[in-house]
N, C-alpha and C positions, 0 to 999 in steps of 0.2 A: 691576952691579945684580943682585939676587936677587929672585925671585918665589916665594912659598910659597902653595900652594893648600890649603884645608881646607873643612870643612862645619860650619855652625852646628847647634845641637841640633834645629832644625826642618827641616834639609835644605838651607837656603840656602847658596850659595857665598860664601866669603870669601877674599880674596887679600891677602897682605902684600907690599909693595914696599919693599926695603931697598937702601941705597946699596952695601953691602958683602956679599960672598958668605958671610961667617962669621956673619951675624945668625941668631939662633935664636929662634923664636916658639912660644908655647904654642898648640897647635892644638885641643885637646880642649875642647868646650863642654858642661859638665855640667848645664846648665839643663834643666828639665823643661818643654818647650814643645810645644804642639799644632802641626800642620802649618799653613803659611800658607794662608788661604782668601781667595780674591779673586773678586769678581763683575764685574771690569772688562769694559766693552764700549765700542764706539765707535758713535756715531750720526751719520748723514749729514744735514747741513743743505743741502737742495737749493737754497735761495735764495742762499746764499753759496758753494756748491760747496766745502764744508769739512767735515771730520770733527771731532766733539766727543767727548771722552772722558767716560764716566760711571763713577765708581768710588766708590760710596757707602760701601764698607768703610773708606775713608780717614777717615771722620768720627771714628773711635776712635783715630787715631794720636796719638803723644806730642806734647803741646803745652806749650812753654816750661817745662820742668822746672827745679827748682833745680839748681845746679851739682853738688851731691853726688848727684843722681839722674840725671845726664847719661848717656844710653845710648851715647854715642860716645867716652867716656873709656875708658881701658884697664881691664880687670878687676883690681882690687887690694883688699887687706885684706878679703877675703871677699865683696866686692860684685861680682856678675856683671853684665856689660854685653853689648852686641852684639859686643864685641871681646874674645875670651877671653884674649889675651896681656896681661901686665902692662905692656908698653910696645910702641910701634910707631913707625915713621916715616911711611909712607903706607899706608893700608889701604882696600880697596874691598870692599863686600859688597852682596848683593841687598837691596833695600828690603823691609821686612816689610809695608809698606802701599803696594804699587805701583799706579801709575796704569795700567800695562800689565804683563802677565805671560804667560809662555809657558804657564802652567797655567790661564789664564782659561778658564772653561767655554764649550764650543761652544754656539751659539744655534740654534734651529729654522730650517729653510730659509725663505727669503723667499718670499712669494707670487709674486713676479716670477720666481722660479727654477723654477716649475712650468710644464712645457711647455704651450703654447697659451694662456698668460695674458698680460695686458698687462704689458710690462716696467716700466712706471711705476705699477703698481697699488699699490705700497707707498711712494709718494713722501712720504707723511706720516710714516712711521716705517721707515726703512731702517737696519738695524743689523747689527753682527757682533761677534764676540768681540774683546776688547781684547788680542790677542796682541802681545807685545813684551817689553821688559825695562826695569827701573828699578833703578839702583844708586846707593849712597851712596859718596862719596869723602871720606875724612878726611885732611886735609893735615898734621896734626900731632897728637900725643897731648896737647899742652898746651891745656887747655880755655880759658885766658885769652889765647891768642895770636890771630893773624889772618894772613890770606894776606900782607898787606903786611909782616908781621914775619918772614916766612920768609927763609932765605938763598937766594941764586941756585942753590946746589947742591940745596936741597930743592925749589925750583920745577922744576928739571930732572927730579927724580924724579917729581914730580906730572905733568910733561909725559909721561914715559915710561909712567905709569899711564894717562893719557888715550889715548896711542897704542895701548897694548896692548888696552885695553877697546874702543876704536873698531874695532880689527881683529876682536876676538872677537864683538862684537855685530853687526858687519856680516855675519858668517857665519850668523847665525840666519835661518831661512827666512822669517819674517814681518816682519823689520826692514827698513824702507825708508830710514831716516835716523837718524843717531846724533848726539845733542846733549849735550855736556858743558856744565855751567853752575854758577854759584855765586850764591846770594842772601845778602846780609849786612844785618842790621838789622831790627828789628821793623817799621819803616816800610815795608819791602819785603814783609813777611809771613813772615819766617822763624819756624819753630817750634822750632828748636834753635840755641843760641848757639855751640856748639862749632864751630871752623873746619872747614867741610866744604862740599862741592858735591855735585852729582848728575850722573848720566848717564842719559839716556832713549834707548831704542831704539824709535822710533816705527813703528807698522805702516802708515804712510802718509808721503808727503812733506808737510811742514808748509806752511800757507798762505803764510807770509812767504817761505819759500824758493821756492815756486812762482812768486810774483810777481816776485822778484828774477831768477830764471832766465829767465822770459819776457821781462823787460826786456832782459836780456843777449842773448837770442836775437834780438830785433828789432834791437838795436844792431849785432850781428855781421852781420846781413843787410844793414844799411845801410852799414856801414863796413869790414867784414871784420876788425874788431879786437875785443878783449875789453873789455867795459864796466867791469868792476871795475879792470882794469889801468890803463885810461885815467883813472878817477877818482883812483886813487892817484897817478899821474903828475902830474895836474893839481894835487892838493893839495901834493905835494912842490915843484912849480914855484912855486906861489903862496906857500907858506911861512907865510902869516899865521895859518893854523889848525893848523899842526903843533905838537904839544906836546912830542914827544920822538922821537928816531930813532937808529938805529945802523946798522951795515953791513948787517944783514939784516931789520930791522923798522922800520916807520914808524907813529907814533901821532898821530892828528889828530882835531880836532872836525869833524864833517861840516858842510858848508855849510848843509844843511837839517836840522840837529839838531832832534829832537823834544823832548828832555829838557833841563832847565837845565844839567845836567852830562852830557855824552855824548862818549865818545872811542872811535874805531874804531882797531883795531890790525891792520895787514896785514904779511905777509912781503913782502919786495921781489920775490920770485920767485912767479909764479903756480903754486899747487899746489891740488889739490882738497880735501885733508883733512890731519889731523894726521900720519897715518902717512907721508905723502909728504914731510914736512920732512926735510932732511938733518941730519947731526950738528951742523954749525955753526949752522944755523937753530934747532934745538932748544935749543942752549946759549945762544944770544943772546937768546932770548925773555925769560928770567927777569929779567936786569938791567933791560931796558927796561920790562917790565910792572910790576916793583916800583917803578920810578921814577914811573910813571903813578899807581899806587895811593897812593904817599906824597904826591904832589902833590895828589891828590884830598883826602886827609885833612888836608893842610896848609892848605887854604883856610880852614877854620874852627877849626883847632887841635884837632880831635877826629874820631873815626871817622865817616865819612859812609856812610849806607845806599846800597847799590848792587846792581845785577844785572850779572853778567858772563857773556856768552853766546858760545859758539863756533858759528860758521856753517860747516858742512861740506857738501860735495857729497852729494847723495843716493847711496845705496849702488849703485843699478843704473841710474841715468839722468842725463844732462846733466852728466857729470863734466868734460867739456871746457869747458863754459860757466862752471862754478863757480870761486870763488876763496876759499880759506880765509881767514877773518878773525874777529876777536873784537870784540864790541860791549860796551862798559862804559857803563852809564848810571845816573844817580841822580835821584830826585825832589827833592833838596835845592836849592831855588831861592834861599834866603838862609840866614843862620846860624840863624834861628828860624822858617823857613817851608818847608813842603813843597808840591810841586806835586801836586794830586790830579786824577785824570782826571774832568773835568766833562762836560757834555752833548755838546760837540763831539767830544771825544776818545772818550768811552765809547760814544756812540750812533752817531756818523757816522765815526769813525776819522780825523778831521781834528785833528791836534795843533796847539795854540797855545803856542808857547814864549815864556816871559817873559824869557828871557835871550838876548842877541845872541850867536850862535856865535863870532864873532871876539872878543868881550869875554871869553867863557868861556875860549877858548884862551889869551888874553893873561894872564888871572888865573892859570891853571894854570902857565904858563911862569914867572910871577913868584914862585911859591912857593919859599921858601928851604929847601933840603933839608939 
């Protein structure tokens, strides 16, 4: 594998990942662009003990352009895009409209930081700069393709990009958790149709991760075992919700699935994050994941909208409790119907699933590939 580093016209970093060492990419970006300006900040919700990102500059980001105006396609025929080279395999670059950025402006000191004041004096508005990193990952130069259409070799290259960027973002001083993910379909809220994902370097440990790790901590105190490992073992033993598996990975519909279509993918071996996977595990992921995606699309004979999210250990805490895994879920509850978050889900966080998890797993297994 070859990695080529360059800078875009406004100073953002771009990296090309190629399967062979003889790949040559155009690195010069001749566009006349102003520097990226961000007002990203995070605000603390004391009632839920959570941080919320505020990034109003994202209102002007590119929204569902025509194919001929896609900023993620290669630069060709005189049309300049975010990617200067006329072709590429996998490319990663800094988002021009980031939710978090190392260049986010510092904010004035909090009242509670002043000596002699009440530490909770600013409980109504506690905020800080939205330091972190947001990157775009393009899986292919083919605008009309999809992750499910990639070869196992290309998925392996994407995996190496995820690994490399997880390592790099984990070294940044303000990044507490690294999150690679993909959204597909307008029903999910995508703003660009070109096959791509993103990587967030959060300046805090996310709420979902904190809840899972706290559950794992209590479980270990009771049983001296790892909660995630026991869940995977139980699913493999039961078999009824397993969708696909190979020597190194298992994909199953969780017993308490929240979404009509939801599949969790775990390595057989407990590891904290993507860089901890060995060569065999990295190579075995692609064939299994592609099978899961094709089963998903095979349910209704057309592409299904989905979110695909990697859960990795925090950078600096609880890495012994964590267990790397991917969650794939879709709101498609029938061929012509979507699940929308209603009052119970949106207001109370209590999901009501219209599809029995065992039935979903059986239907996915029955898809003819």
